[in-house]
Structures are given as structure tokens and as C-alpha cells.
C-alpha positions in Angstrom: -20.5 18.4 -10.0 -18.8 15.6 -8.4 -15.1 14.8 -8.8 -14.1 11.1 -9.2 -10.7 10.2 -8.3 -9.3 6.3 -8.7 -6.5 5.0 -6.2 -4.4 2.0 -7.1 -1.6 0.6 -4.9 0.8 -2.0 -5.9 3.6 -4.0 -4.4 5.0 -4.7 -7.8 8.5 -6.3 -6.6 10.6 -4.2 -9.0 8.9 -1.9 -11.4 12.1 -1.6 -14.0 11.5 -5.5 -14.4 8.0 -5.5 -14.4 7.1 -2.2 -16.6 5.2 -4.2 -18.7 2.7 -5.3 -16.6 2.4 -2.2 -15.1 1.9 0.1 -18.1 -0.8 -3.0 -19.4 -2.3 -2.2 -16.0 -2.4 1.7 -16.7 -3.8 1.4 -20.1 -6.5 -1.1 -18.7 -7.3 0.5 -15.8 -6.1 3.8 -15.4 -6.0 5.2 -12.0 -5.8 8.2 -11.9 -2.8 7.8 -9.4 -0.8 4.6 -8.9 1.0 4.0 -5.4 3.9 1.7 -6.3 5.9 0.2 -3.0 9.3 -2.1 -3.6 10.2 -0.4 -7.0 13.7 -1.2 -6.3 15.4 1.6 -8.0 17.5 4.9 -7.2 15.5 7.8 -8.2 17.9 8.8 -11.3 17.2 5.7 -12.5 12.9 5.6 -11.8 11.7 4.5 -15.2 9.9 7.8 -15.0 9.5 8.4 -19.0 7.2 5.4 -19.7 4.9 6.3 -16.7 5.2 10.4 -18.7 3.7 8.3 -22.0 0.6 7.8 -19.9 -0.3 10.7 -18.7 1.7 10.5 -15.3 3.5 13.6 -15.6 3.4 14.0 -11.9 5.6 11.6 -9.9 6.8 11.6 -6.2 9.9 9.3 -5.8 11.7 7.9 -2.9 13.5 5.0 -4.5 16.8 2.5 -3.0 18.9 0.9 -5.1 17.8 -3.1 -4.8 15.5 -2.8 -2.5 12.6 -1.4 -0.7 11.5 2.2 -2.5 8.4 3.8 -3.0 6.4 6.0 -6.0 3.6 7.8 -6.6 2.4 8.5 -9.7 -0.5 10.8 -10.8 -2.0 12.3 -13.4 -3.4 15.3 -11.5 -1.3 17.9 -9.4 0.5 16.7 -6.1 2.4 18.9 -3.7 4.3 19.0 -1.1 6.1 16.0 -1.0 7.4 13.8 2.6 9.5 11.4 3.3 9.2 9.9 6.4 12.1 7.5 7.7 9.9 5.6 9.8 12.4 2.8 10.4 15.3 5.4 11.4 17.9 3.5 9.4 17.8 5.8 6.2 15.5 2.6 4.2 13.0 4.6 1.5 9.9 3.1 2.8 7.1 6.5 2.3 6.4 9.3 0.2 3.2 11.3 0.9 2.0 14.0 -0.8 -0.6 16.8 -0.8 -3.3 16.2 -3.6 -3.7 19.3 -5.7 -5.9 21.2 -8.3 -9.7 21.5 -8.5 -9.8 18.3 -5.5 -8.4 21.2 -2.9 -11.2 23.3 -4.3 -14.0 21.0 -4.1 -13.2 19.4 -0.6 -12.0 23.0 1.6 -8.9 21.8 2.5 -5.5 19.3 1.4 -6.2 15.9 1.6 -3.2 13.6 1.6 -2.2 10.8 0.0 0.2 8.7 1.6 2.2 5.4 0.2 4.0 3.0 2.5 5.9 -0.1 2.1 6.3 -1.7 5.8 9.0 -3.8 6.8 8.2 -7.8 6.5 10.5 -8.2 9.9 12.4 -11.5 8.3 11.3 -15.2 9.5 11.1 -15.4 13.3 8.3 -13.4 15.1 11.1 -12.4 18.0 12.9 -8.8 18.5 15.8 -10.8 19.8 16.5 -13.7 18.0 15.3 -11.4 14.8 16.2 -7.7 14.9 14.3 -6.9 12.0 11.2 -8.0 13.4 11.7 -5.3 16.0 12.5 -3.0 13.7 9.3 -3.9 12.0 6.8 -3.4 15.1 9.5 -0.1 16.0 8.4 1.2 12.2 4.5 0.7 13.3 5.0 2.3 16.7 6.4 5.3 15.0 3.4 5.9 12.4 0.8 5.4 15.4 3.1 8.4 16.8 2.5 10.1 13.4 -1.1 9.0 12.6 -2.2 10.5 16.4 -0.8 14.5 14.9 -2.4 14.1 11.5 -4.7 16.9 11.6 -6.1 16.9 7.5 -7.9 13.9 5.8 -5.2 11.4 4.7 -5.4 8.2 2.6 -2.8 5.7 3.5 -2.5 2.7 1.3 0.3 0.2 0.7 2.3 -3.0 1.8 1.9 -3.1 5.6 3.2 -6.8 5.1 0.3 -7.7 8.1 -2.6 -9.7 7.7 -4.7 -9.0 10.4 -7.7 -10.9 10.5 -9.0 -14.4 10.6 -10.0 -14.0 6.9 -7.2 -12.5 6.3 -5.1 -15.8 5.4 -5.8 -18.9 4.4 -5.2 -20.5 7.9 -5.2 -18.5 10.8 -4.4 -21.6 13.3 -1.6 -23.0 10.4 0.1 -18.6 10.4 -0.7 -17.8 14.2 3.4 -17.7 14.4 4.2 -17.0 11.1 5.6 -13.5 10.7 2.6 -11.5 9.0 -0.3 -13.3 11.2 1.5 -12.8 14.6 -1.0 -11.8 17.9 2.4 -9.0 18.3 1.8 -7.5 14.8 -1.9 -7.8 15.0 -1.6 -5.9 18.1 0.8 -3.0 16.8 -1.3 -2.8 13.7 -4.8 -2.0 15.9 -2.8 0.6 17.5 -1.9 2.0 14.7 -5.3 2.1 13.2 -6.6 3.2 16.5 -4.3 6.3 16.6 -6.1 7.8 13.8 -10.0 5.7 13.9 -8.3 4.7 10.4 -11.2 3.1 8.5 -10.0 -0.2 6.5 -11.5 0.3 3.1 -10.9 -3.0 2.5 -13.0 -4.4 5.0 -15.7 -1.9 4.4 -17.0 -3.5 1.3 -15.7 -6.7 2.2 -16.6 -7.7 5.6 -15.8 -10.6 7.4 -15.6 -13.4 7.3 -15.3 -12.4 3.7 -12.2 -14.2 2.5 -9.6 -11.4 0.8 -6.7 -11.9 -0.4 -3.7 -9.5 -1.7 -0.3 -11.7 -1.7 0.1 -15.3 -2.6 3.9 -16.9 -2.2 6.0 -17.5 -5.6 6.6 -21.1 -3.7 2.8 -22.5 -4.9 2.7 -24.2 -8.0 -0.4 -22.8 -8.9 -1.3 -20.1 -6.8 -5.2 -19.4 -7.8 -5.5 -23.2 -7.1 -3.8 -23.9 -3.8 -5.1 -20.1 -2.7 -2.8 -19.8 0.0 -3.0 -16.2 0.2 -2.7 -13.2 3.2 -3.8 -9.5 2.8 -0.9 -7.7 3.1 -1.5 -5.0 1.1 -4.4 -2.3 1.9 -6.1 1.4 1.8 -7.1 3.5 5.1 -8.9 6.1 5.4 -9.8 9.2 7.5 -13.2 8.9 9.2 -13.9 11.9 7.1 -12.9 10.3 3.9 -15.5 7.0 4.3 -18.4 8.4 2.5 -16.1 9.5 -0.5 -15.3 5.9 -1.2 -17.4 4.8 -3.5 -15.8 1.1 -4.1 -12.5 -1.3 -3.7 -11.5 -4.0 -5.5 -8.5 -6.4 -5.2 -7.1 -7.1 -8.8 -6.6 -11.1 -8.2 -6.6 -11.2 -12.0 -3.0 -9.0 -12.0 -1.0 -11.9 -10.5 -1.5 -14.6 -12.8 0.2 -11.8 -15.6 3.4 -12.5 -17.6 6.1 -12.2 -14.9 4.0 -11.0 -12.0 4.2 -9.5 -8.8 3.1 -11.8 -6.0 1.3 -8.9 -4.7 -2.3 -8.0 -6.9 -2.9 -4.3 -7.0 -5.9 -2.7 -5.0 -7.7 0.0 -6.9 -10.5 2.6 -5.1 -12.9 5.2 -5.9 -13.6 8.4 -4.2 -16.0 10.7 -5.1 -16.1 14.0 -3.8 
């Protein structure tokens, strides 16, 4: 008998401030696993009780006050938690887990789930003028080295802060010199993808040149009407998991909820 597994990923932009829409999301969509980025809270103050009340008793946290932070909340057992410092500066931007329980038995080996929040990179796309941009590129390079060493089926999800394709942004021409869509960032992301032959789930289900966005700025008076979006959030899988992925969606309606994040959640279903 096959087993279905739903995994969601969402840059929540402060989990405590937006806990009400997180709870709404979990009640309405009920993913088996939720990966959050930009939680903005230390582990000791993470609202774990709210998640336990909804059945997410297995939690892997990597928090930081006021900035950054990631969390993976699961209904199914998780194990072997890792926290990589790919920026080499102590920022909490990654948490990885192995999915335990029946999934391991059905697949025959551990399946990893890595949740990452890649740095935004500041405003100026120049390493010399803007050290944050250099840190972002170095982060991607360290992730590339890590990808080359992977020897188990893995799902990589999170806010990558790069919109690589022309149809991933509202205007390719106008954003070519804007951080998140510059050629050098796209080049680094391409190297990361090639290092493990990662499969981009989003573009598997919504091939180019289809519009596919996950982020809309708070600056827009009417984000939906102007639709100046970018696809900053991604889900990738190891090649051997490709056939297991049965669906993928960007839940754009959540961007219009009360006190929304500027990111919409992604959700995918895998069947093993």
C-alpha cells in the first residue's frame, strides 16, 4: 500500500506575530510537515505548544532573536537533526532532518528533508560595495559543496531568495540588476542545482514560460492587482524522488490573509 506525504514550506516573517494564520493554514491544509523560514525567535520562545495542539509533536528548531531562524514541524517522526552554518557567521538559516517511521521502511533508506533560508543579499549586487551580497554568494557555494556530498534521497525546500528564470519575475528586463534576479546569483543557483542534479518541483509542474511567483512586496498598494511577484521560494528533490512527487502548488490566497507574510506557502504531495 502506498503512503502519501504532504510537505509545506513558508517564509512566515515572524512565527509569533503570525501564529494565527499559521494555525489557520494547518487547519485548512493539514500538511504532514511544515517547514518555516524567518521565524525570528529563539528556540526557547518558539510557540511549540500551538503546533502540538494541532498534532505537530515532532519539532526541529534553529532559532535566532529578531532575525532569520528556521523550523520544521512534523506529524511523523523525524531524527538525526542537523544545523549547517553555510554562511560561517552563526546565523540560524538551516535545519535538516531524516524522516523516520514507515517512510524509511517503504523507501528502503532514510529520506532527508533540508529546510533553508538563503540570505537576501542586501540591495547592491556587488561584493565589494555590499558585503552581504558576497555572503549570499558564498552561502550558495558552500551549499553546492554540500550537495555534491549527498548520498541519500533528499528534499531541499525553503526561501532561496533567488528567482532564476525570466518567468519567475514580473519583469526580467527591469530586475536584471536587482538583487534576487541578477545573472551572477542565477549562475550560483544553477551550479547548486547541477551539483546534485536537483529537480525543481515548481517548474516540473508549471513549465516555462508559465508565470510562477511566491513573493509580493509589502510596498504594493494592491499586491494582487499589480502582481509584481517573484519566485523566491523553491522545492527541489533528488532525481530518485522525482516520480514520487504527485502535486505541487503555490497557495497564493494566503498572501491575502490578515497580517500576511509577504511570501505565499508552497505545498507538495509525495507518494511512496
